[in-house]
C-alpha positions as CSV (number, residue, x, y, z in Angstrom):
1,M,-7.4,6.7,-7.5
2,T,-5.0,4.0,-5.9
3,V,-1.3,3.8,-5.8
4,S,0.5,0.7,-5.0
5,P,3.4,0.5,-2.3
6,E,5.4,-1.6,-5.1
7,Y,4.9,1.4,-7.7
8,L,6.2,4.2,-5.4
9,E,9.2,2.1,-4.2
10,H,10.1,1.6,-7.9
11,L,9.8,5.2,-8.7
12,T,11.7,6.4,-5.6
13,E,14.6,3.9,-6.4
14,M,14.8,5.0,-10.1
15,L,14.9,8.8,-9.0
16,E,17.8,8.3,-6.2
17,P,20.4,9.9,-8.4
18,L,18.5,13.1,-7.9
19,G,19.0,13.0,-4.0
20,P,16.6,12.3,-1.3
21,V,13.4,11.7,-3.3
22,R,10.2,11.1,-1.2
23,A,6.9,9.8,-1.8
24,K,3.9,11.1,0.3
25,R,0.5,9.8,0.2
26,M,-2.2,12.3,-0.5
27,F,-5.7,12.5,-1.8
28,G,-5.9,9.1,-2.9
29,G,-2.6,9.4,-4.9
30,A,0.8,10.6,-3.8
31,G,3.1,13.4,-4.3
32,I,6.9,12.9,-5.2
33,F,9.1,15.6,-3.5
34,L,12.7,16.6,-3.6
35,D,14.1,19.1,-1.1
36,G,10.4,19.7,-0.1
37,V,9.4,20.5,-3.6
38,M,6.6,18.4,-5.1
39,F,7.6,17.8,-8.6
40,G,5.6,14.8,-9.3
41,L,1.9,13.3,-8.8
42,V,1.3,9.6,-8.9
43,V,-2.5,8.6,-9.8
44,D,-3.5,5.0,-10.3
45,D,0.2,3.8,-10.9
46,G,0.7,6.7,-13.6
47,L,3.3,9.3,-13.0
48,Y,2.6,13.0,-13.8
49,V,5.5,15.4,-13.5
50,K,5.2,19.3,-13.2
51,A,5.3,21.4,-16.3
52,D,5.5,25.1,-17.2
53,D,6.2,27.2,-20.0
54,G,10.0,26.0,-19.7
55,N,9.2,22.4,-20.3
56,R,5.4,22.0,-21.3
57,G,6.5,21.8,-25.1
58,D,8.5,18.7,-24.5
59,F,5.3,16.8,-23.2
60,E,3.2,18.6,-26.2
61,N,5.8,17.4,-28.9
62,L,5.3,13.8,-27.6
63,G,1.5,14.2,-27.5
64,L,1.5,13.8,-23.6
65,G,-1.3,15.5,-21.8
66,P,-1.9,17.1,-18.4
67,F,-3.5,15.2,-15.5
68,T,-7.2,16.1,-15.4
69,Y,-10.0,15.1,-13.0
70,Q,-13.8,15.9,-12.8
71,K,-14.9,17.9,-10.0
72,K,-18.5,18.0,-8.7
73,N,-20.6,20.7,-9.9
74,R,-18.3,21.7,-12.6
75,E,-18.9,21.0,-16.3
76,E,-15.4,21.3,-17.5
77,P,-12.7,19.0,-16.1
78,V,-10.0,20.6,-13.8
79,Q,-6.7,20.4,-15.6
80,L,-3.4,20.6,-13.4
81,S,0.1,21.4,-14.6
82,Y,1.3,17.8,-14.1
83,F,1.9,16.1,-17.5
84,E,1.9,12.4,-18.0
85,A,5.7,11.1,-17.8
86,P,6.5,9.3,-21.2
87,A,6.0,5.7,-20.8
88,E,9.5,4.6,-22.0
89,S,11.0,6.8,-19.3
90,L,9.6,4.6,-16.8
91,D,11.8,1.8,-17.4
92,D,15.1,4.0,-17.8
93,A,16.3,5.6,-14.7
94,D,18.6,8.0,-16.6
95,E,15.7,9.1,-18.8
96,L,13.4,9.4,-16.1
97,C,15.9,11.5,-13.9
98,D,16.2,14.0,-17.0
99,W,12.4,14.5,-16.9
100,A,12.1,14.7,-13.2
101,R,14.8,17.3,-13.0
102,K,13.3,19.5,-15.5
103,A,9.7,18.9,-13.4
104,W,11.6,19.8,-10.2
105,E,12.8,22.9,-11.8
106,A,9.4,23.8,-13.2
107,A,8.1,23.2,-9.6
108,R,10.8,25.4,-7.8
109,R,9.9,28.3,-10.4
110,A,6.2,28.0,-9.5
111,A,7.2,28.0,-5.7
112,K,9.1,31.4,-6.1
113,K,6.0,33.0,-7.7
């Protein structure tokens, strides 16, 4: 898993309207944070955003799946609650911010549990 500095810079610039969005490198990828809450995951220069019952259907309706990875000594892949961001949103800051705002709200709901 790799993440280019240019891609992280591009994402954080597009997400500036949301507020002080920060990228933090972790586990070979990066997390995207707003107000200390992680709502995005960047892996191999691809963006995944937090999903829960409140917004999961938006991803599923577009045929977008969750981030998965294979863990040693485990037959089934591990599935996270971060879904692939729509490709077209990565070129449209307004659209990306809409998806990110919903993901941030999902992440805040999860943090309260």
